[in-house]
C-alpha positions, 0 to 999 in steps of 0.5 A: 390695535386690539388683541383678544385672548379667549379660552375656557378657564385655566388655559392661562388667559389672565397670566398670558394676557397681563404678561403680553400687555406688559411686554408690549407696553399696551393697556390690559383690559380684563372684561370680567373686571370691567363688568364688575367695575360697572356692575353690568350683570343680569343675575347671579348663577348660584349653581356656577357661582358666577355673575352672568354678564349683560353682554350688550352693556359690556360691549358698549362699555368696552367700546368706550374704554377702547377709544381711550387707548391705541393698543389693548390686550383684552382677556375673557372667556367671552372675549371672542364676542368682542371687537378685535384685530387679532383673536387668539384662543388658548387651548389645553389638553382636557386631562391637564385642564381638569387637573388645573381646574381642580386646583382653581375651583372646588365645585364640580359643575364648573370643572365639568363644563369647562373640560367638556367645552374644551373637548368639543372646541366650543370657544374656537367654534364660537370664535370662528362663527364670529370672526374670520381670523382666529388663532389657537395656541396649545398651552398644555406644555407651554409656560406663560412666556412661551405662550406670549412668544407664540402670540408675538409670532402671530402679531408679526405675521407668522401665523400658519402653525396657529390657524384655528381648527388644527387642535382637536382633542376627540 
């Protein structure tokens, strides 16, 4: 089984995904790290201070990697574009998200783009275009452990309160 965690920066993806994988005793795959390890970049975006990933090559590499393990938790801003059995988008109130992003990043472009993407439900909308079953968890007032507990509810079939499309910041 592959559980993918997606969302904009500072919603808790990495901390929550690592904790979930540890609790379930599953393999954790951070797609950004896989791309770095295999040097799967198209170019470096100076304005955003990030490498632009070659998604086609990364998908191919992830497919190989996923065959090695029975159960995987994967995480990335773009993990909703990858094969998974369960897709969860972590969300955060844009006002709180902006504060988190300011602690994490020093450049305004990154902060502004992430807040705007969250406000317009960008990741959820993209995910819903790509997958049938998408779930959302609002991490604004949740600890990582509480978020993991919510993910476990989803994995155990208690999904109704997490169906994508119910969180709207506008």
